[in-house]
Structure formats: structure tokens, C-alpha cells
MMTF fields as JSON, N, C-alpha, C and O atoms, coordinates in Angstrom:
{
  "mmtfVersion": "1.0.0",
  "mmtfProducer": "UNKNOWN",
  "numBonds": 283,
  "numAtoms": 284,
  "numGroups": 71,
  "numChains": 1,
  "numModels": 1,
  "chainsPerModel": [1],
  "groupsPerChain": [71],
  "chainIdList": ["A"],
  "bondAtomList": [4, 2, 8, 6, 12, 10, 16, 14, 20, 18, 24, 22, 28, 26, 32, 30, 36, 34, 40, 38, 44, 42, 48, 46, 52, 50, 56, 54, 60, 58, 64, 62, 68, 66, 72, 70, 76, 74, 80, 78, 84, 82, 88, 86, 92, 90, 96, 94, 100, 98, 104, 102, 108, 106, 112, 110, 116, 114, 120, 118, 124, 122, 128, 126, 132, 130, 136, 134, 140, 138, 144, 142, 148, 146, 152, 150, 156, 154, 160, 158, 164, 162, 168, 166, 172, 170, 176, 174, 180, 178, 184, 182, 188, 186, 192, 190, 196, 194, 200, 198, 204, 202, 208, 206, 212, 210, 216, 214, 220, 218, 224, 222, 228, 226, 232, 230, 236, 234, 240, 238, 244, 242, 248, 246, 252, 250, 256, 254, 260, 258, 264, 262, 268, 266, 272, 270, 276, 274, 280, 278],
  "bondOrderList": [1, 1, 1, 1, 1, 1, 1, 1, 1, 1, 1, 1, 1, 1, 1, 1, 1, 1, 1, 1, 1, 1, 1, 1, 1, 1, 1, 1, 1, 1, 1, 1, 1, 1, 1, 1, 1, 1, 1, 1, 1, 1, 1, 1, 1, 1, 1, 1, 1, 1, 1, 1, 1, 1, 1, 1, 1, 1, 1, 1, 1, 1, 1, 1, 1, 1, 1, 1, 1, 1],
  "groupList": [{"groupName": "MET", "atomNameList": ["N", "CA", "C", "O"], "elementList": ["N", "C", "C", "O"], "formalChargeList": [0, 0, 0, 0], "bondAtomList": [1, 0, 2, 1, 3, 2], "bondOrderList": [1, 1, 2], "singleLetterCode": "M", "chemCompType": "L-PEPTIDE LINKING"}, {"groupName": "SER", "atomNameList": ["N", "CA", "C", "O"], "elementList": ["N", "C", "C", "O"], "formalChargeList": [0, 0, 0, 0], "bondAtomList": [1, 0, 2, 1, 3, 2], "bondOrderList": [1, 1, 2], "singleLetterCode": "S", "chemCompType": "L-PEPTIDE LINKING"}, {"groupName": "GLN", "atomNameList": ["N", "CA", "C", "O"], "elementList": ["N", "C", "C", "O"], "formalChargeList": [0, 0, 0, 0], "bondAtomList": [1, 0, 2, 1, 3, 2], "bondOrderList": [1, 1, 2], "singleLetterCode": "Q", "chemCompType": "L-PEPTIDE LINKING"}, {"groupName": "PRO", "atomNameList": ["N", "CA", "C", "O"], "elementList": ["N", "C", "C", "O"], "formalChargeList": [0, 0, 0, 0], "bondAtomList": [1, 0, 2, 1, 3, 2], "bondOrderList": [1, 1, 2], "singleLetterCode": "P", "chemCompType": "L-PEPTIDE LINKING"}, {"groupName": "ARG", "atomNameList": ["N", "CA", "C", "O"], "elementList": ["N", "C", "C", "O"], "formalChargeList": [0, 0, 0, 0], "bondAtomList": [1, 0, 2, 1, 3, 2], "bondOrderList": [1, 1, 2], "singleLetterCode": "R", "chemCompType": "L-PEPTIDE LINKING"}, {"groupName": "ASP", "atomNameList": ["N", "CA", "C", "O"], "elementList": ["N", "C", "C", "O"], "formalChargeList": [0, 0, 0, 0], "bondAtomList": [1, 0, 2, 1, 3, 2], "bondOrderList": [1, 1, 2], "singleLetterCode": "D", "chemCompType": "L-PEPTIDE LINKING"}, {"groupName": "ALA", "atomNameList": ["N", "CA", "C", "O"], "elementList": ["N", "C", "C", "O"], "formalChargeList": [0, 0, 0, 0], "bondAtomList": [1, 0, 2, 1, 3, 2], "bondOrderList": [1, 1, 2], "singleLetterCode": "A", "chemCompType": "L-PEPTIDE LINKING"}, {"groupName": "TYR", "atomNameList": ["N", "CA", "C", "O"], "elementList": ["N", "C", "C", "O"], "formalChargeList": [0, 0, 0, 0], "bondAtomList": [1, 0, 2, 1, 3, 2], "bondOrderList": [1, 1, 2], "singleLetterCode": "Y", "chemCompType": "L-PEPTIDE LINKING"}, {"groupName": "VAL", "atomNameList": ["N", "CA", "C", "O"], "elementList": ["N", "C", "C", "O"], "formalChargeList": [0, 0, 0, 0], "bondAtomList": [1, 0, 2, 1, 3, 2], "bondOrderList": [1, 1, 2], "singleLetterCode": "V", "chemCompType": "L-PEPTIDE LINKING"}, {"groupName": "ASN", "atomNameList": ["N", "CA", "C", "O"], "elementList": ["N", "C", "C", "O"], "formalChargeList": [0, 0, 0, 0], "bondAtomList": [1, 0, 2, 1, 3, 2], "bondOrderList": [1, 1, 2], "singleLetterCode": "N", "chemCompType": "L-PEPTIDE LINKING"}, {"groupName": "LEU", "atomNameList": ["N", "CA", "C", "O"], "elementList": ["N", "C", "C", "O"], "formalChargeList": [0, 0, 0, 0], "bondAtomList": [1, 0, 2, 1, 3, 2], "bondOrderList": [1, 1, 2], "singleLetterCode": "L", "chemCompType": "L-PEPTIDE LINKING"}, {"groupName": "LYS", "atomNameList": ["N", "CA", "C", "O"], "elementList": ["N", "C", "C", "O"], "formalChargeList": [0, 0, 0, 0], "bondAtomList": [1, 0, 2, 1, 3, 2], "bondOrderList": [1, 1, 2], "singleLetterCode": "K", "chemCompType": "L-PEPTIDE LINKING"}, {"groupName": "GLU", "atomNameList": ["N", "CA", "C", "O"], "elementList": ["N", "C", "C", "O"], "formalChargeList": [0, 0, 0, 0], "bondAtomList": [1, 0, 2, 1, 3, 2], "bondOrderList": [1, 1, 2], "singleLetterCode": "E", "chemCompType": "L-PEPTIDE LINKING"}, {"groupName": "HIS", "atomNameList": ["N", "CA", "C", "O"], "elementList": ["N", "C", "C", "O"], "formalChargeList": [0, 0, 0, 0], "bondAtomList": [1, 0, 2, 1, 3, 2], "bondOrderList": [1, 1, 2], "singleLetterCode": "H", "chemCompType": "L-PEPTIDE LINKING"}, {"groupName": "PHE", "atomNameList": ["N", "CA", "C", "O"], "elementList": ["N", "C", "C", "O"], "formalChargeList": [0, 0, 0, 0], "bondAtomList": [1, 0, 2, 1, 3, 2], "bondOrderList": [1, 1, 2], "singleLetterCode": "F", "chemCompType": "L-PEPTIDE LINKING"}, {"groupName": "ILE", "atomNameList": ["N", "CA", "C", "O"], "elementList": ["N", "C", "C", "O"], "formalChargeList": [0, 0, 0, 0], "bondAtomList": [1, 0, 2, 1, 3, 2], "bondOrderList": [1, 1, 2], "singleLetterCode": "I", "chemCompType": "L-PEPTIDE LINKING"}, {"groupName": "GLY", "atomNameList": ["N", "CA", "C", "O"], "elementList": ["N", "C", "C", "O"], "formalChargeList": [0, 0, 0, 0], "bondAtomList": [1, 0, 2, 1, 3, 2], "bondOrderList": [1, 1, 2], "singleLetterCode": "G", "chemCompType": "PEPTIDE LINKING"}],
  "groupTypeList": [0, 1, 2, 3, 4, 5, 6, 7, 8, 9, 10, 5, 6, 4, 6, 4, 4, 11, 8, 2, 5, 12, 4, 4, 0, 13, 14, 4, 4, 6, 15, 12, 1, 7, 5, 12, 2, 4, 2, 10, 13, 6, 2, 10, 0, 12, 7, 3, 5, 10, 10, 0, 15, 1, 3, 10, 10, 5, 16, 10, 3, 6, 4, 13, 2, 1, 16, 2, 3, 6, 13],
  "groupIdList": [1, 2, 3, 4, 5, 6, 7, 8, 9, 10, 11, 12, 13, 14, 15, 16, 17, 18, 19, 20, 21, 22, 23, 24, 25, 26, 27, 28, 29, 30, 31, 32, 33, 34, 35, 36, 37, 38, 39, 40, 41, 42, 43, 44, 45, 46, 47, 48, 49, 50, 51, 52, 53, 54, 55, 56, 57, 58, 59, 60, 61, 62, 63, 64, 65, 66, 67, 68, 69, 70, 71],
  "secStructList": [7, 7, 7, 4, 4, 4, 6, 4, 4, 4, 1, 7, 2, 2, 2, 2, 2, 2, 2, 2, 2, 2, 2, 2, 2, 2, 2, 2, 2, 2, 2, 2, 2, 2, 2, 2, 2, 2, 2, 2, 2, 2, 2, 2, 2, 6, 7, 2, 2, 2, 2, 6, 6, 2, 2, 2, 2, 2, 6, 1, 7, 2, 2, 2, 2, 6, 6, 7, 7, 7, 7],
  "xCoordList": [16.456, 15.879, 16.661, 17.07, 17.082, 17.956, 17.512, 16.324, 18.356, 17.428, 17.816, 18.685, 17.148, 17.523, 18.963, 19.495, 19.47, 20.84, 21.735, 22.738, 21.819, 22.443, 22.644, 23.616, 21.715, 21.611, 22.664, 23.315, 22.782, 23.806, 25.275, 26.078, 25.625, 26.703, 27.681, 28.89, 27.093, 27.889, 27.805, 28.384, 27.158, 27.279, 28.316, 28.486, 29.141, 29.82, 29.306, 28.098, 30.061, 29.61, 28.543, 27.542, 28.807, 27.975, 26.527, 25.455, 26.796, 25.635, 24.667, 23.448, 25.366, 24.664, 23.775, 22.618, 24.706, 23.94, 22.855, 21.734, 22.92, 22.021, 20.353, 19.233, 20.672, 19.856, 18.966, 17.741, 19.858, 19.373, 18.682, 17.952, 18.704, 18.579, 17.221, 16.377, 17.042, 15.922, 14.852, 13.691, 15.367, 14.367, 13.718, 12.512, 14.868, 14.416, 13.179, 12.123, 13.525, 12.644, 11.245, 10.196, 11.275, 9.984, 9.008, 7.802, 9.761, 9.151, 8.783, 7.655, 9.49, 9.251, 8.049, 7.133, 7.953, 6.871, 5.494, 4.5, 5.717, 4.609, 3.872, 2.713, 4.938, 4.775, 3.802, 2.699, 4.522, 3.992, 2.496, 1.581, 2.318, 1.125, -0.035, -1.18, 0.317, -0.434, -0.79, -2.011, -0.202, -0.281, -1.19, -2.073, -1.105, -1.875, -3.332, -4.302, -3.359, -4.655, -5.288, -6.512, -4.649, -5.332, -5.784, -6.847, -4.877, -5.178, -6.559, -7.499, -6.43, -7.844, -8.861, -9.897, -8.937, -10.075, -10.418, -11.609, -9.539, -9.766, -10.607, -11.634, -10.159, -10.812, -12.265, -13.113, -12.604, -13.683, -14.483, -15.603, -14.136, -15.097, -15.516, -16.48, -14.914, -15.406, -16.83, -17.644, -17.044, -17.987, -18.86, -18.853, -19.482, -20.101, -20.993, -21.013, -21.852, -22.627, -22.113, -22.865, -20.737, -20.116, -19.843, -19.806, -19.66, -19.608, -20.878, -20.764, -22.049, -23.216, -23.328, -24.083, -22.639, -22.807, -21.775, -22.009, -20.637, -19.503, -19.841, -19.537, -20.497, -20.943, -21.859, -21.795, -22.657, -23.249, -22.499, -22.902, -21.309, -20.49, -19.641, -19.322, -19.336, -18.527, -19.047, -18.221, -20.342, -20.873, -20.728, -20.717, -20.619, -20.443, -19.377, -18.265, -19.441, -18.168, -17.32, -17.823, -15.942, -15.031, -15.28, -15.101, -15.842, -16.11, -17.026, -17.093, -18.046, -19.112, -18.733, -19.286, -17.808, -17.074, -16.207, -15.974, -15.756, -14.961, -15.347, -14.626, -16.876, -17.269, -17.527, -18.158, -16.98, -16.767, -18.22, -18.942, -18.787, -20.019, -19.938, -19.002, -21.214, -21.327, -21.618, -22.448, -20.831, -21.171, -22.175, -22.464],
  "yCoordList": [21.123, 19.941, 19.044, 18.318, 18.851, 17.574, 16.428, 16.242, 15.394, 14.236, 13.499, 13.96, 12.419, 11.971, 11.331, 11.054, 11.144, 10.449, 11.408, 10.936, 12.764, 13.767, 14.062, 14.73, 13.573, 13.765, 12.894, 13.295, 11.784, 10.657, 10.97, 10.414, 11.811, 12.185, 12.777, 12.548, 13.531, 14.145, 13.339, 13.843, 12.258, 11.295, 10.433, 9.947, 10.245, 9.12, 7.824, 7.773, 6.542, 5.415, 4.879, 4.325, 5.077, 4.827, 5.385, 4.785, 6.69, 7.412, 6.931, 6.93, 6.472, 6.484, 5.073, 4.895, 4.092, 2.571, 3.074, 2.67, 3.855, 3.886, 4.619, 4.207, 5.681, 6.068, 5.033, 5.015, 4.237, 2.965, 2.049, 1.345, 1.804, 0.782, 1.478, 0.692, 2.774, 3.102, 3.057, 2.758, 3.427, 3.465, 1.944, 1.701, 0.906, -0.414, -0.701, -1.27, -0.217, -0.881, 0.067, -0.334, 1.08, 1.906, 1.104, 0.909, 0.715, -0.169, -1.548, -1.991, -2.139, -3.499, -3.304, -4.12, -2.238, -1.866, -1.916, -2.605, -0.983, -0.711, -2.369, -2.699, -2.913, -4.329, -5.16, -5.609, -5.275, -5.995, -5.58, -6.404, -4.256, -3.624, -3.878, -4.018, -3.946, -4.145, -5.53, -5.677, -6.514, -8.031, -8.299, -9.129, -7.632, -7.84, -7.292, -7.762, -6.226, -5.704, -6.633, -6.749, -7.272, -8.297, -9.456, -10.001, -9.948, -11.092, -10.732, -11.501, -9.641, -9.427, -9.258, -9.832, -8.788, -8.521, -9.875, -10.078, -10.903, -12.31, -12.85, -13.454, -12.634, -13.326, -12.961, -13.802, -11.5, -10.786, -11.39, -11.79, -11.521, -12.15, -13.588, -14.13, -14.191, -15.59, -15.346, -16.26, -13.984, -13.791, -12.633, -11.628, -12.555, -11.438, -10.744, -9.514, -11.525, -11.09, -9.966, -9.082, -10.097, -9.164, -7.854, -6.734, -8.104, -6.558, -6.072, -4.864, -6.388, -5.732, -5.147, -4.182, -5.613, -5.262, -4.015, -3.119, -4.142, -3.232, -1.697, -0.888, -1.368, 0.025, 0.499, 1.622, -0.366, 0.049, 0.035, 0.643, -0.735, -0.53, 0.801, 1.419, 1.18, 2.526, 3.475, 4.2, 3.748, 4.715, 4.672, 5.634, 3.31, 3.063, 3.6, 3.527, 4.122, 4.491, 3.132, 2.048, 3.47, 2.385, 1.394, 0.192, 2.089, 1.131, 0.387, -0.624, 0.638, -0.39, -1.6, -2.7, -1.268, -2.275, -3.307, -4.439, -2.787, -3.984, -4.522, -5.04, -4.36, -5.204, -4.665, -5.307, -3.446, -2.858, -2.442, -1.97, -2.555, -1.845, -0.318, 0.341, 0.179, 1.678, 2.103, 1.545, 3.249, 4.01, 4.954, 5.574],
  "zCoordList": [-18.741, -17.86, -17.581, -18.487, -16.244, -15.838, -15.834, -15.57, -16.123, -15.93, -14.515, -13.775, -14.246, -12.75, -12.728, -11.653, -13.717, -13.561, -13.352, -12.818, -13.579, -13.302, -11.954, -11.604, -11.059, -9.741, -9.047, -8.083, -9.546, -9.375, -9.471, -8.723, -10.338, -10.825, -9.669, -9.703, -8.671, -7.898, -6.348, -5.386, -6.233, -5.097, -5.477, -6.594, -4.263, -4.137, -4.332, -4.563, -4.288, -4.52, -3.665, -4.119, -2.271, -1.081, -1.225, -1.161, -1.437, -1.49, -2.461, -2.29, -3.617, -4.668, -4.535, -4.915, -3.855, -3.665, -2.723, -3.029, -1.654, -0.859, -1.463, -1.161, -2.289, -3.087, -3.913, -4.034, -4.407, -5.399, -4.741, -5.437, -3.319, -2.66, -1.855, -1.427, -1.677, -1.394, -2.362, -2.083, -3.746, -4.827, -4.856, -4.891, -4.833, -5.147, -4.006, -4.283, -2.759, -1.555, -1.76, -1.257, -2.365, -2.499, -3.605, -3.452, -4.676, -5.732, -4.983, -5.196, -4.273, -3.751, -2.965, -3.068, -2.137, -1.18, -2.049, -1.822, -3.117, -3.742, -4.627, -4.879, -4.82, -5.598, -4.658, -4.97, -3.313, -2.313, -2.006, -2.032, -1.717, -1.533, -2.482, -2.052, -3.998, -4.989, -4.781, -4.846, -4.572, -4.316, -3.344, -3.563, -2.124, -1.249, -1.392, -0.798, -2.265, -2.625, -3.6, -3.548, -4.433, -5.417, -4.725, -5.022, -3.63, -3.039, -2.037, -1.834, -1.601, -0.671, -1.731, -1.394, -2.681, -3.731, -4.152, -4.389, -4.299, -4.734, -3.796, -4.105, -2.426, -1.134, -1.055, -0.757, -1.366, -1.115, -2.244, -1.927, -3.422, -4.831, -4.268, -4.808, -3.307, -2.847, -2.007, -1.875, -1.444, -0.632, -1.234, -0.523, -2.187, -2.972, -1.982, -1.99, -0.992, -0.291, 0.778, 1.186, 1.191, 2.062, 1.213, 1.723, -0.102, -0.784, -0.677, -0.47, -0.711, -0.484, 0.855, 0.968, 1.989, 3.123, 3.45, 4.26, 2.684, 3.246, 3.12, 3.996, 1.952, 2.172, 3.25, 3.75, 3.553, 5.011, 6.319, 7.31, 6.282, 7.482, 7.277, 8.293, 6.295, 6.005, 6.728, 7.283, 6.935, 7.764, 9.341, 10.109, 9.643, 11.045, 11.844, 11.319, 12.988, 13.625, 14.108, 14.405, 14.107, 14.239, 15.142, 14.945, 16.485, 17.648, 17.451, 18.15, 16.427, 16.359, 15.319, 15.354, 14.48, 13.458, 14.207, 13.785, 15.368, 16.004, 17.131, 17.984, 17.139, 18.06, 19.541, 20.38, 19.755, 20.964, 21.459, 20.581, 22.821, 22.892, 22.963, 23.417, 22.374, 22.361, 23.681, 24.4, 24.056, 25.355, 25.33, 26.353]
}
């Protein structure tokens, strides 16, 4: 079984940096997404009555949630 480091052996320095940068950006996006979700959750906890309403809104079509009149 080969390790991920074995994949880097055959790459030149530029390609290796590119792969490493892509990997770092993937982790950075994951961390930012987690942080945004955590902040959103904290904001929702300030309004617990909205948490009770949100399951009701999940069943509505998107046009009703956005405030557009139904046709």
C-alpha cells in the first residue's frame, strides 16, 4: 500500500507546490465553512422561536419562502 507521500516523489517542485497549495485551500475552505456554520448556529440560538418555525418552512416551495407571490 503506497502512502500519499509516494505520489509526490514523481512530481517536480512546481507541481508539488501546486498540489500542496490545492490541499491547503481545501482545508482552508473547510475551516471557513465550519466557522460560518458555527456562527449561523450561534445567531439562530439567539432566536429559539425561529428554530420551531424552520421545520414548517422546509416543506414550502422556494418561491413561497422568498416572498414571491404564488402563481
